[in-house]
C-alpha positions in Angstrom: 147.8 40.2 62.8 146.0 37.2 60.7 142.7 38.2 61.5 143.2 41.7 60.4 144.8 40.7 57.5 142.2 38.3 56.4 139.6 40.8 56.8 141.4 42.8 54.1 142.2 40.1 51.7 138.8 39.3 51.7 137.2 42.6 51.5 139.6 42.9 48.4 138.4 39.8 46.8 134.9 39.7 47.6 133.8 43.2 48.7 132.4 44.1 52.0 129.1 42.9 51.8 130.1 39.3 51.0 132.4 39.1 53.7 131.3 36.9 56.8 132.9 36.5 60.1 132.5 32.9 59.4 135.0 33.5 56.3 137.6 35.6 57.8 137.9 33.2 60.5 138.5 30.3 58.1 140.9 32.5 56.4 142.6 33.5 59.3 142.6 29.8 61.0 141.1 31.9 64.2 138.3 31.0 66.6 135.3 32.9 66.0 134.7 33.4 69.9 138.2 35.0 70.1 137.1 37.4 66.9 133.8 38.3 68.4 135.5 39.2 72.1 137.6 42.0 70.3 135.4 42.9 67.4 131.6 42.4 67.8 130.8 43.2 64.3 132.1 42.5 61.5 132.1 46.7 60.5 134.3 46.9 63.4 136.8 44.4 62.3 137.3 45.6 59.1 137.3 49.2 60.2 140.0 47.9 62.4 141.9 46.1 59.6 141.7 49.5 57.5 143.3 51.7 60.1 146.1 48.9 60.9 146.7 48.9 56.8 146.4 52.3 56.4 148.8 54.0 59.3 151.0 50.6 60.1 151.2 49.4 63.9 153.2 53.1 64.5 152.0 55.6 61.8 154.7 58.1 61.0 153.8 61.4 60.4 155.8 62.5 57.2 158.8 64.7 58.0 160.7 66.1 54.8 162.3 69.4 57.0 159.6 71.8 55.2 156.1 72.2 55.4 155.8 71.9 51.5 157.3 68.8 51.4 155.2 67.3 54.3 152.4 68.2 52.7 153.0 67.0 49.6 153.9 63.4 51.6 150.6 64.2 53.3 148.8 64.5 50.2 150.5 61.2 48.9 149.2 59.2 51.7 146.0 60.1 51.6 145.9 59.4 47.8 147.3 55.8 48.6 144.8 55.0 50.6 141.9 56.2 48.7 143.1 54.3 45.6 144.5 51.0 47.8 147.0 50.2 46.3 148.3 48.0 49.0 144.7 46.6 49.9 141.0 47.7 49.7 140.5 51.2 48.7 138.2 53.5 50.8 136.4 54.7 47.3 135.8 50.7 46.8 133.9 50.6 50.3 132.0 53.7 49.3 128.6 51.8 49.2 129.4 49.9 52.4 130.3 53.0 54.3 127.2 54.5 53.2 125.1 51.6 53.9 126.3 50.2 57.3 126.3 52.7 59.9 128.8 51.4 62.0 131.5 50.8 59.6 130.8 54.5 58.2 131.2 55.9 61.9 134.5 53.9 62.7 136.0 55.0 59.3 134.8 58.5 59.9 136.3 58.6 63.1 139.5 57.0 62.0 140.1 59.5 59.0 139.4 62.6 61.0 141.5 61.7 63.5 144.6 60.8 61.7 144.2 63.6 59.6 143.7 66.2 62.3 146.6 64.3 63.8 148.8 64.7 61.1 147.4 68.3 60.2 148.5 69.4 63.9 152.1 67.6 64.0 153.4 68.9 60.3 151.8 72.5 61.0 153.5 72.5 64.8 156.9 71.3 63.3 157.1 74.0 60.9 155.9 76.8 63.6 159.0 75.3 65.5 161.4 75.6 62.4 160.6 79.1 62.2 158.1 78.9 58.9 155.2 81.2 58.9 152.3 78.9 59.2 148.6 78.9 60.7 148.5 76.1 63.2 144.8 77.1 64.1 143.7 76.0 60.4 145.7 72.9 60.2 142.8 70.3 61.0 140.6 72.1 58.4 143.0 72.6 55.8 143.6 68.6 55.6 139.5 67.8 55.9 139.9 70.1 52.8 142.9 68.0 51.3 141.0 64.5 52.1 138.1 66.1 50.6 139.3 67.6 47.4 141.3 63.9 46.8 138.7 61.9 47.8 136.0 63.8 45.0 138.8 63.8 42.4 139.5 60.1 42.8 136.1 59.5 42.5 134.8 61.3 39.8 138.6 61.2 37.7 138.5 56.8 38.1 141.9 56.8 39.7 144.3 58.4 42.0 145.5 62.2 41.0 148.6 62.4 39.7 151.8 63.7 40.9 151.1 67.2 38.9 147.5 67.5 40.5 148.7 66.8 43.8 151.5 69.6 43.6 148.9 71.8 42.5 146.5 71.1 45.5 149.2 71.9 47.8 151.0 74.7 46.0 147.7 76.7 45.1 145.3 75.9 47.8 146.6 74.2 51.0 150.1 75.9 51.4 148.4 79.5 51.0 145.8 78.6 53.3 148.4 77.6 55.8 150.9 80.4 55.5 148.6 83.5 54.4 147.0 85.8 56.4 143.2 86.2 56.0 142.4 88.8 53.0 145.7 88.8 51.7 147.2 88.0 48.6 150.7 85.7 48.9 
């Protein structure tokens, strides 16, 4: 949709704070009335644009055939969203998310809903395949993955390497999902 694309382009070019609804309407050649009917605030419009961009119209959950492979693919997707290789990065919006309560609420909700949905789906598939997995830990483990990748991206100044992503999956995420509490793997 042209309006969402225009919002992403402008956020990438100008930064969230400098983007206006007028600017988005002009870039998209759209009516502000139409925009305000669907998105009452800039924060809601930008959050919707980010969601659509990160997930696409019909988000697919990684399905490699193994829990390990699905976790690796999911971690790579989270890292890409944080660094914004295909548009504005979540890290680049950190001040806007901090300062704009509406944007913060929408982005936080989207991140949690998506990561929880992905976690439930990949763990459910693993259980169906007969892999030993604690499906009840799926949401917490994906929250942990996002937090670790976010922190690494913020403090290291870039996307975690493939080796760092693999280490996160192999030494933290997979053991948490497949090992009984109090037992070594």
